[in-house]
A tleap script that builds the chain and sets N, CA, C and O, in Angstrom:
source leaprc.protein.ff14SB
mol = sequence {
  NMET SER GLY LYS SER ALA GLU LYS ASP ASP
  GLY GLN LEU LYS GLN VAL ARG VAL VAL ILE
  GLU TYR CYS ASN VAL CYS ASN SER LYS PRO
  GLN CYS LEU GLU LEU SER GLN LEU ILE LYS
  ASP ARG ILE PRO ASP ALA GLN VAL ALA CYS
  LYS ILE GLY ARG ARG GLY SER PHE GLU VAL
  GLU ILE ASN ASP ALA LEU VAL HIE SER LYS
  ILE ALA SER LEU ALA PHE PRO ASP TYR GLU
  ALA VAL VAL SER ASN VAL ILE ALA ALA ARG
  ASP GLY ARG PRO VAL THR LYS VAL LYS GLU
  GLN PRO ILE THR ASP CYS VAL VAL CGLN
}
set mol.1.N position { 0.781 -1.296 0.122 }
set mol.1.CA position { 0.060 -0.081 -0.193 }
set mol.1.C position { 0.722 1.112 -0.035 }
set mol.1.O position { 1.505 1.362 0.881 }
set mol.2.N position { 0.424 1.810 -0.883 }
set mol.2.CA position { 1.318 3.252 -0.981 }
set mol.2.C position { 0.925 4.487 0.440 }
set mol.2.O position { -0.028 4.527 1.218 }
set mol.3.N position { 2.229 5.432 0.278 }
set mol.3.CA position { 1.813 6.036 1.457 }
set mol.3.C position { 0.845 7.173 1.166 }
set mol.3.O position { 0.195 7.647 2.098 }
set mol.4.N position { 0.714 7.621 -0.028 }
set mol.4.CA position { -0.293 8.442 -0.500 }
set mol.4.C position { -1.912 7.942 -0.603 }
set mol.4.O position { -2.816 8.723 -0.902 }
set mol.5.N position { -2.072 6.839 -0.374 }
set mol.5.CA position { -3.338 6.321 -0.297 }
set mol.5.C position { -3.887 6.122 1.295 }
set mol.5.O position { -5.087 6.039 1.559 }
set mol.6.N position { -2.813 6.058 2.307 }
set mol.6.CA position { -3.113 6.060 3.720 }
set mol.6.C position { -3.247 7.435 3.971 }
set mol.6.O position { -4.154 7.729 4.750 }
set mol.7.N position { -2.395 8.597 3.387 }
set mol.7.CA position { -2.643 9.947 3.677 }
set mol.7.C position { -4.306 10.158 3.489 }
set mol.7.O position { -4.913 10.868 4.290 }
set mol.8.N position { -5.013 9.476 2.344 }
set mol.8.CA position { -5.944 10.138 1.956 }
set mol.8.C position { -7.141 9.719 3.270 }
set mol.8.O position { -8.117 10.435 3.493 }
set mol.9.N position { -6.828 8.394 4.079 }
set mol.9.CA position { -7.726 8.058 4.819 }
set mol.9.C position { -7.301 8.322 6.594 }
set mol.9.O position { -7.450 7.509 7.507 }
set mol.10.N position { -6.887 9.366 6.654 }
set mol.10.CA position { -5.867 9.501 8.154 }
set mol.10.C position { -6.980 10.605 8.577 }
set mol.10.O position { -6.641 11.398 9.456 }
set mol.11.N position { -8.217 10.715 8.049 }
set mol.11.CA position { -9.050 12.020 8.620 }
set mol.11.C position { -8.728 13.595 8.430 }
set mol.11.O position { -9.204 14.576 9.001 }
set mol.12.N position { -7.683 13.471 7.358 }
set mol.12.CA position { -7.517 15.109 7.111 }
set mol.12.C position { -8.761 15.727 5.911 }
set mol.12.O position { -9.415 15.126 5.059 }
set mol.13.N position { -8.723 16.901 6.232 }
set mol.13.CA position { -9.849 17.558 5.532 }
set mol.13.C position { -9.254 17.408 3.641 }
set mol.13.O position { -8.099 17.569 3.248 }
set mol.14.N position { -10.440 17.073 2.817 }
set mol.14.CA position { -9.663 17.106 1.632 }
set mol.14.C position { -10.278 18.439 0.635 }
set mol.14.O position { -11.402 18.923 0.769 }
set mol.15.N position { -9.439 18.798 -0.187 }
set mol.15.CA position { -9.269 19.805 -0.904 }
set mol.15.C position { -10.378 19.391 -1.797 }
set mol.15.O position { -10.631 18.316 -2.341 }
set mol.16.N position { -11.178 20.952 -1.794 }
set mol.16.CA position { -12.618 20.686 -2.480 }
set mol.16.C position { -12.421 21.991 -3.380 }
set mol.16.O position { -11.898 23.069 -3.098 }
set mol.17.N position { -13.045 21.510 -4.616 }
set mol.17.CA position { -13.171 22.474 -5.962 }
set mol.17.C position { -14.534 22.659 -6.355 }
set mol.17.O position { -15.321 21.723 -6.493 }
set mol.18.N position { -14.808 23.837 -6.531 }
set mol.18.CA position { -16.265 24.018 -6.779 }
set mol.18.C position { -16.108 25.260 -8.212 }
set mol.18.O position { -15.386 26.236 -8.415 }
set mol.19.N position { -17.130 24.616 -8.922 }
set mol.19.CA position { -17.080 25.816 -10.170 }
set mol.19.C position { -18.513 25.855 -10.713 }
set mol.19.O position { -19.249 24.956 -11.121 }
set mol.20.N position { -18.703 27.388 -10.572 }
set mol.20.CA position { -20.069 27.927 -11.174 }
set mol.20.C position { -19.941 28.522 -12.618 }
set mol.20.O position { -19.275 29.471 -13.031 }
set mol.21.N position { -20.794 27.659 -13.252 }
set mol.21.CA position { -20.949 28.453 -14.604 }
set mol.21.C position { -21.977 29.045 -14.511 }
set mol.21.O position { -22.944 28.580 -13.909 }
set mol.22.N position { -21.972 30.421 -15.205 }
set mol.22.CA position { -23.124 30.927 -15.021 }
set mol.22.C position { -23.514 31.815 -16.535 }
set mol.22.O position { -22.692 31.818 -17.451 }
set mol.23.N position { -24.557 32.388 -16.634 }
set mol.23.CA position { -25.086 32.961 -17.944 }
set mol.23.C position { -24.823 34.645 -18.051 }
set mol.23.O position { -25.432 35.502 -17.410 }
set mol.24.N position { -24.053 34.800 -18.758 }
set mol.24.CA position { -23.490 36.498 -18.984 }
set mol.24.C position { -24.693 36.840 -19.526 }
set mol.24.O position { -25.276 37.639 -18.794 }
set mol.25.N position { -25.349 36.538 -20.588 }
set mol.25.CA position { -26.697 37.367 -20.931 }
set mol.25.C position { -27.603 37.628 -20.151 }
set mol.25.O position { -28.256 38.671 -20.198 }
set mol.26.N position { -27.824 36.389 -19.035 }
set mol.26.CA position { -28.795 36.776 -18.102 }
set mol.26.C position { -28.374 37.838 -16.932 }
set mol.26.O position { -29.148 38.533 -16.273 }
set mol.27.N position { -27.021 37.789 -16.846 }
set mol.27.CA position { -26.579 38.712 -15.650 }
set mol.27.C position { -26.586 38.021 -14.353 }
set mol.27.O position { -26.989 38.496 -13.292 }
set mol.28.N position { -26.142 36.954 -14.531 }
set mol.28.CA position { -26.448 35.994 -13.474 }
set mol.28.C position { -24.735 36.304 -12.599 }
set mol.28.O position { -24.558 35.872 -11.460 }
set mol.29.N position { -23.796 36.968 -13.237 }
set mol.29.CA position { -22.715 37.051 -12.534 }
set mol.29.C position { -22.922 37.648 -10.669 }
set mol.29.O position { -22.692 36.889 -9.728 }
set mol.30.N position { -23.271 38.750 -10.533 }
set mol.30.CA position { -23.669 39.096 -9.439 }
set mol.30.C position { -23.838 37.433 -8.395 }
set mol.30.O position { -23.044 37.045 -7.537 }
set mol.31.N position { -24.823 36.900 -8.746 }
set mol.31.CA position { -24.957 35.855 -8.113 }
set mol.31.C position { -23.801 34.761 -7.884 }
set mol.31.O position { -23.580 34.130 -6.850 }
set mol.32.N position { -23.262 34.711 -8.855 }
set mol.32.CA position { -22.121 33.798 -8.920 }
set mol.32.C position { -21.439 34.499 -7.732 }
set mol.32.O position { -21.461 34.039 -6.591 }
set mol.33.N position { -20.964 35.396 -8.008 }
set mol.33.CA position { -20.099 36.198 -7.173 }
set mol.33.C position { -20.432 35.905 -5.349 }
set mol.33.O position { -19.602 35.558 -4.509 }
set mol.34.N position { -21.661 36.136 -5.176 }
set mol.34.CA position { -22.168 36.194 -3.918 }
set mol.34.C position { -22.000 34.710 -3.438 }
set mol.34.O position { -21.566 34.481 -2.309 }
set mol.35.N position { -22.349 33.699 -4.304 }
set mol.35.CA position { -22.169 32.342 -3.865 }
set mol.35.C position { -20.661 31.781 -3.600 }
set mol.35.O position { -20.286 31.035 -2.696 }
set mol.36.N position { -19.941 32.339 -4.614 }
set mol.36.CA position { -18.439 32.129 -4.119 }
set mol.36.C position { -17.890 32.566 -3.011 }
set mol.36.O position { -17.142 31.885 -2.309 }
set mol.37.N position { -18.359 34.185 -2.693 }
set mol.37.CA position { -17.697 34.732 -1.631 }
set mol.37.C position { -18.487 34.120 -0.278 }
set mol.37.O position { -18.027 34.389 0.831 }
set mol.38.N position { -19.561 33.380 -0.394 }
set mol.38.CA position { -20.422 32.812 1.190 }
set mol.38.C position { -19.505 31.478 1.065 }
set mol.38.O position { -19.362 31.278 2.272 }
set mol.39.N position { -18.840 30.508 0.488 }
set mol.39.CA position { -18.716 29.380 0.174 }
set mol.39.C position { -16.678 29.781 0.779 }
set mol.39.O position { -16.207 29.311 1.815 }
set mol.40.N position { -16.093 30.458 0.059 }
set mol.40.CA position { -14.788 31.192 0.847 }
set mol.40.C position { -15.023 31.634 2.012 }
set mol.40.O position { -14.009 31.287 2.617 }
set mol.41.N position { -15.897 32.348 2.988 }
set mol.41.CA position { -16.039 32.901 4.190 }
set mol.41.C position { -16.347 31.709 4.877 }
set mol.41.O position { -15.946 31.623 6.037 }
set mol.42.N position { -17.030 30.699 4.348 }
set mol.42.CA position { -16.889 29.346 5.151 }
set mol.42.C position { -16.491 28.441 5.117 }
set mol.42.O position { -16.743 27.649 6.024 }
set mol.43.N position { -15.858 28.168 4.304 }
set mol.43.CA position { -14.704 26.992 3.794 }
set mol.43.C position { -13.474 27.811 3.290 }
set mol.43.O position { -13.264 27.638 2.089 }
set mol.44.N position { -12.713 28.561 3.844 }
set mol.44.CA position { -11.524 29.173 3.195 }
set mol.44.C position { -10.685 28.540 2.093 }
set mol.44.O position { -10.212 29.064 1.085 }
set mol.45.N position { -10.610 27.182 2.565 }
set mol.45.CA position { -9.668 26.308 1.898 }
set mol.45.C position { -10.131 25.992 0.364 }
set mol.45.O position { -9.425 25.554 -0.544 }
set mol.46.N position { -11.368 26.299 0.333 }
set mol.46.CA position { -11.921 25.782 -0.829 }
set mol.46.C position { -11.489 26.505 -2.195 }
set mol.46.O position { -11.148 27.688 -2.173 }
set mol.47.N position { -11.519 25.610 -3.629 }
set mol.47.CA position { -11.141 26.472 -4.400 }
set mol.47.C position { -12.258 26.641 -5.125 }
set mol.47.O position { -12.867 25.660 -5.551 }
set mol.48.N position { -12.769 28.207 -5.413 }
set mol.48.CA position { -13.945 28.590 -6.177 }
set mol.48.C position { -13.694 29.538 -7.284 }
set mol.48.O position { -12.954 30.520 -7.329 }
set mol.49.N position { -14.712 28.866 -8.426 }
set mol.49.CA position { -14.374 29.567 -9.892 }
set mol.49.C position { -15.405 30.145 -10.382 }
set mol.49.O position { -16.194 29.202 -10.455 }
set mol.50.N position { -15.839 30.877 -10.696 }
set mol.50.CA position { -16.897 31.516 -11.355 }
set mol.50.C position { -16.629 31.646 -13.160 }
set mol.50.O position { -15.874 32.571 -13.458 }
set mol.51.N position { -17.088 30.944 -14.160 }
set mol.51.CA position { -16.956 31.059 -15.553 }
set mol.51.C position { -18.230 30.979 -15.840 }
set mol.51.O position { -19.189 30.322 -15.436 }
set mol.52.N position { -17.906 32.319 -17.138 }
set mol.52.CA position { -18.911 32.094 -18.115 }
set mol.52.C position { -19.328 30.960 -19.088 }
set mol.52.O position { -18.631 30.404 -19.937 }
set mol.53.N position { -20.830 30.717 -18.716 }
set mol.53.CA position { -20.908 29.421 -19.430 }
set mol.53.C position { -22.342 29.667 -20.378 }
set mol.53.O position { -22.601 30.821 -20.718 }
set mol.54.N position { -23.254 28.545 -20.784 }
set mol.54.CA position { -24.200 28.442 -21.392 }
set mol.54.C position { -25.372 29.372 -21.023 }
set mol.54.O position { -25.752 29.485 -19.857 }
set mol.55.N position { -25.880 29.972 -21.955 }
set mol.55.CA position { -27.218 30.906 -22.059 }
set mol.55.C position { -28.159 30.014 -20.969 }
set mol.55.O position { -28.612 28.876 -21.088 }
set mol.56.N position { -28.256 30.854 -20.011 }
set mol.56.CA position { -29.492 30.235 -18.990 }
set mol.56.C position { -28.963 29.522 -17.913 }
set mol.56.O position { -29.728 29.271 -16.981 }
set mol.57.N position { -27.872 29.169 -17.861 }
set mol.57.CA position { -27.398 28.620 -16.657 }
set mol.57.C position { -26.755 29.250 -15.744 }
set mol.57.O position { -26.220 30.356 -15.817 }
set mol.58.N position { -26.821 28.424 -14.748 }
set mol.58.CA position { -26.504 28.801 -13.384 }
set mol.58.C position { -25.949 27.141 -12.797 }
set mol.58.O position { -26.695 26.566 -12.005 }
set mol.59.N position { -24.728 26.496 -13.200 }
set mol.59.CA position { -24.492 25.274 -12.556 }
set mol.59.C position { -23.353 24.670 -11.902 }
set mol.59.O position { -22.329 24.408 -12.533 }
set mol.60.N position { -23.484 24.434 -10.657 }
set mol.60.CA position { -22.691 24.332 -9.407 }
set mol.60.C position { -22.233 22.778 -9.719 }
set mol.60.O position { -23.010 21.838 -9.883 }
set mol.61.N position { -21.037 22.732 -9.755 }
set mol.61.CA position { -20.090 21.596 -9.508 }
set mol.61.C position { -19.027 21.638 -8.346 }
set mol.61.O position { -18.207 22.507 -8.046 }
set mol.62.N position { -19.352 20.240 -7.714 }
set mol.62.CA position { -18.385 20.324 -6.704 }
set mol.62.C position { -17.613 19.230 -6.863 }
set mol.62.O position { -18.119 18.115 -6.741 }
set mol.63.N position { -16.095 19.413 -7.199 }
set mol.63.CA position { -15.203 18.105 -6.989 }
set mol.63.C position { -15.719 17.028 -8.869 }
set mol.63.O position { -15.573 15.829 -9.108 }
set mol.64.N position { -16.167 17.898 -9.575 }
set mol.64.CA position { -16.649 17.281 -10.844 }
set mol.64.C position { -17.911 16.851 -10.637 }
set mol.64.O position { -18.298 16.349 -11.693 }
set mol.65.N position { -18.938 16.782 -9.616 }
set mol.65.CA position { -20.008 16.387 -9.276 }
set mol.65.C position { -21.009 17.670 -9.437 }
set mol.65.O position { -21.142 18.610 -8.654 }
set mol.66.N position { -21.623 17.455 -10.582 }
set mol.66.CA position { -23.027 18.595 -10.723 }
set mol.66.C position { -24.058 18.320 -9.553 }
set mol.66.O position { -24.691 17.265 -9.492 }
set mol.67.N position { -24.172 19.259 -8.705 }
set mol.67.CA position { -25.022 19.043 -7.482 }
set mol.67.C position { -26.442 20.366 -7.807 }
set mol.67.O position { -27.484 20.449 -7.157 }
set mol.68.N position { -26.077 21.141 -8.839 }
set mol.68.CA position { -27.039 21.806 -9.178 }
set mol.68.C position { -26.993 22.224 -10.614 }
set mol.68.O position { -25.865 22.232 -11.107 }
set mol.69.N position { -28.015 22.582 -11.402 }
set mol.69.CA position { -28.436 22.888 -12.701 }
set mol.69.C position { -30.035 23.689 -12.993 }
set mol.69.O position { -31.158 23.204 -13.129 }
set mol.70.N position { -29.530 25.139 -13.014 }
set mol.70.CA position { -30.473 26.041 -13.473 }
set mol.70.C position { -31.212 25.779 -14.790 }
set mol.70.O position { -32.419 25.908 -14.997 }
set mol.71.N position { -30.153 25.344 -15.732 }
set mol.71.CA position { -30.806 24.788 -17.053 }
set mol.71.C position { -32.121 23.651 -16.806 }
set mol.71.O position { -33.124 23.570 -17.516 }
set mol.72.N position { -31.862 22.974 -15.823 }
set mol.72.CA position { -33.019 21.617 -15.419 }
set mol.72.C position { -33.893 22.399 -14.982 }
set mol.72.O position { -34.964 22.697 -15.511 }
set mol.73.N position { -33.291 22.885 -13.629 }
set mol.73.CA position { -34.804 23.388 -12.691 }
set mol.73.C position { -34.949 24.748 -12.650 }
set mol.73.O position { -35.181 25.342 -11.597 }
set mol.74.N position { -34.840 25.245 -13.625 }
set mol.74.CA position { -35.160 27.013 -13.997 }
set mol.74.C position { -34.766 27.798 -12.650 }
set mol.74.O position { -34.910 29.012 -12.799 }
set mol.75.N position { -34.313 27.432 -11.394 }
set mol.75.CA position { -34.355 28.172 -10.465 }
set mol.75.C position { -32.597 28.193 -9.899 }
set mol.75.O position { -31.766 27.430 -10.394 }
set mol.76.N position { -32.297 29.085 -8.926 }
set mol.76.CA position { -30.985 29.211 -8.204 }
set mol.76.C position { -31.002 28.299 -7.236 }
set mol.76.O position { -31.998 27.889 -6.640 }
set mol.77.N position { -29.892 27.984 -7.082 }
set mol.77.CA position { -29.423 26.792 -5.967 }
set mol.77.C position { -30.026 27.745 -4.399 }
set mol.77.O position { -30.114 28.968 -4.290 }
set mol.78.N position { -30.294 26.905 -3.563 }
set mol.78.CA position { -30.525 27.399 -2.290 }
set mol.78.C position { -28.907 27.558 -1.622 }
set mol.78.O position { -28.368 26.566 -1.131 }
set mol.79.N position { -28.368 28.584 -1.651 }
set mol.79.CA position { -26.559 28.909 -1.179 }
set mol.79.C position { -26.315 27.992 -0.160 }
set mol.79.O position { -25.212 27.452 -0.082 }
set mol.80.N position { -27.314 27.721 0.723 }
set mol.80.CA position { -27.028 27.520 2.176 }
set mol.80.C position { -26.911 25.666 1.772 }
set mol.80.O position { -26.099 24.965 2.376 }
set mol.81.N position { -27.563 25.259 1.016 }
set mol.81.CA position { -27.384 23.777 0.516 }
set mol.81.C position { -26.145 23.466 -0.129 }
set mol.81.O position { -25.648 22.341 -0.081 }
set mol.82.N position { -25.580 24.544 -0.799 }
set mol.82.CA position { -24.485 24.505 -1.931 }
set mol.82.C position { -23.252 24.363 -0.654 }
set mol.82.O position { -22.262 23.631 -0.671 }
set mol.83.N position { -23.614 25.160 0.246 }
set mol.83.CA position { -21.860 25.396 1.374 }
set mol.83.C position { -22.325 24.061 2.040 }
set mol.83.O position { -21.236 23.532 2.266 }
set mol.84.N position { -23.149 23.312 2.431 }
set mol.84.CA position { -23.502 22.152 2.953 }
set mol.84.C position { -22.833 21.189 2.576 }
set mol.84.O position { -22.186 20.437 3.306 }
set mol.85.N position { -22.978 21.116 0.930 }
set mol.85.CA position { -22.333 20.366 0.483 }
set mol.85.C position { -20.754 20.364 0.299 }
set mol.85.O position { -20.010 19.401 0.490 }
set mol.86.N position { -20.381 21.706 -0.131 }
set mol.86.CA position { -18.780 21.880 0.077 }
set mol.86.C position { -18.298 21.033 1.467 }
set mol.86.O position { -17.578 20.040 1.574 }
set mol.87.N position { -18.914 21.749 2.360 }
set mol.87.CA position { -18.955 21.094 3.487 }
set mol.87.C position { -18.328 19.583 3.871 }
set mol.87.O position { -17.283 19.177 4.381 }
set mol.88.N position { -19.507 19.006 3.359 }
set mol.88.CA position { -19.593 17.242 3.105 }
set mol.88.C position { -18.397 16.839 2.185 }
set mol.88.O position { -17.853 15.762 2.430 }
set mol.89.N position { -17.916 17.630 1.108 }
set mol.89.CA position { -16.998 17.111 0.540 }
set mol.89.C position { -15.766 17.158 0.945 }
set mol.89.O position { -14.948 16.258 0.752 }
set mol.90.N position { -15.475 18.580 1.741 }
set mol.90.CA position { -14.106 18.779 2.343 }
set mol.90.C position { -14.049 18.115 3.788 }
set mol.90.O position { -13.106 18.342 4.547 }
set mol.91.N position { -14.981 17.384 4.084 }
set mol.91.CA position { -15.152 16.190 5.384 }
set mol.91.C position { -14.765 14.592 4.604 }
set mol.91.O position { -14.398 13.599 5.231 }
set mol.92.N position { -14.942 14.662 3.235 }
set mol.92.CA position { -14.890 13.188 2.535 }
set mol.92.C position { -16.040 12.366 2.695 }
set mol.92.O position { -16.125 11.138 2.727 }
set mol.93.N position { -17.019 13.360 2.802 }
set mol.93.CA position { -18.521 12.693 2.529 }
set mol.93.C position { -19.135 13.008 1.294 }
set mol.93.O position { -19.033 14.150 0.848 }
set mol.94.N position { -19.923 11.899 0.533 }
set mol.94.CA position { -20.559 12.514 -0.746 }
set mol.94.C position { -21.536 13.664 -0.718 }
set mol.94.O position { -22.339 13.917 0.180 }
set mol.95.N position { -21.373 14.208 -1.654 }
set mol.95.CA position { -22.396 15.316 -2.318 }
set mol.95.C position { -23.590 15.050 -2.625 }
set mol.95.O position { -23.871 13.862 -2.787 }
set mol.96.N position { -24.735 16.170 -2.811 }
set mol.96.CA position { -25.835 15.352 -3.256 }
set mol.96.C position { -26.731 16.428 -3.983 }
set mol.96.O position { -26.321 17.578 -3.828 }
set mol.97.N position { -27.747 16.303 -4.663 }
set mol.97.CA position { -28.237 17.322 -5.258 }
set mol.97.C position { -28.792 18.304 -4.355 }
set mol.97.O position { -29.433 17.909 -3.381 }
set mol.98.N position { -28.584 19.804 -4.609 }
set mol.98.CA position { -29.058 20.732 -4.120 }
set mol.98.C position { -30.547 21.341 -3.951 }
set mol.98.O position { -30.850 21.537 -5.128 }
set mol.99.N position { -31.363 21.646 -3.377 }
set mol.99.CA position { -32.912 22.214 -3.204 }
set mol.99.C position { -32.545 23.495 -4.032 }
set mol.99.O position { -31.477 24.107 -4.010 }
set mol.100.N position { -33.759 23.783 -4.823 }
set mol.100.CA position { -33.459 25.083 -5.565 }
set mol.100.C position { -34.311 26.369 -4.532 }
set mol.100.O position { -35.311 26.229 -3.828 }
set mol.101.N position { -33.492 27.575 -4.772 }
set mol.101.CA position { -34.726 28.873 -4.230 }
set mol.101.C position { -35.874 29.005 -4.976 }
set mol.101.O position { -35.980 28.786 -6.182 }
set mol.102.N position { -36.776 29.393 -4.173 }
set mol.102.CA position { -38.379 29.532 -4.765 }
set mol.102.C position { -38.120 30.452 -5.948 }
set mol.102.O position { -37.153 31.191 -5.764 }
set mol.103.N position { -38.694 30.586 -7.033 }
set mol.103.CA position { -38.797 31.317 -8.230 }
set mol.103.C position { -40.047 32.338 -7.816 }
set mol.103.O position { -41.260 32.163 -7.930 }
set mol.104.N position { -39.458 33.226 -7.406 }
set mol.104.CA position { -40.219 34.725 -7.173 }
set mol.104.C position { -40.734 35.957 -8.111 }
set mol.104.O position { -41.692 36.730 -8.095 }
set mol.105.N position { -39.232 35.662 -9.196 }
set mol.105.CA position { -39.443 37.189 -9.967 }
set mol.105.C position { -39.580 36.412 -11.518 }
set mol.105.O position { -39.223 37.004 -12.536 }
set mol.106.N position { -40.151 34.994 -11.553 }
set mol.106.CA position { -40.335 35.131 -13.021 }
set mol.106.C position { -41.401 35.522 -13.877 }
set mol.106.O position { -42.589 35.389 -13.582 }
set mol.107.N position { -40.903 36.081 -15.106 }
set mol.107.CA position { -42.168 36.614 -16.108 }
set mol.107.C position { -41.890 35.808 -17.285 }
set mol.107.O position { -40.742 35.610 -17.683 }
set mol.108.N position { -43.019 35.301 -17.894 }
set mol.108.CA position { -43.305 34.928 -18.933 }
set mol.108.C position { -43.754 35.927 -19.943 }
set mol.108.O position { -44.632 36.781 -19.820 }
set mol.109.N position { -42.731 35.572 -21.313 }
set mol.109.CA position { -43.017 36.532 -22.300 }
set mol.109.C position { -43.695 36.119 -23.152 }
set mol.109.O position { -44.026 36.850 -24.085 }
savepdb mol mol.pdb
quit
C-alpha cells in the first residue's frame, strides 16, 4: 500500500473544488460572486471559480459532481445547501443534489 493512499484516509480534510458556470446574457454574475464569497467565507480552503457558460445556466459542480443545474430546474440553488455540500466534500462525505430557491420573479413573455 502506498503512502499516498494511507494519507487520504487519515481523517484530514479534503481539498474541494467548486466551479460555478453562469449565464452572462442573463446577468447571473452577481449571484455567482455572492455564492462564491459565501463559500470562501465558510470554507476558506475551497477553490471556487466562476466561469461564463451557456445561456440560461447557473450550474454548480463540486469536485466534478453536478449538484445544481438552473438549466434543468429554472431556479437558482439554495446557497446554504451548496455550502453544506462543500463542507461534506471537504469532510470526505458524498455530495447530493441541492434544493432550489423559490422562483419569485419569473416573467413569462
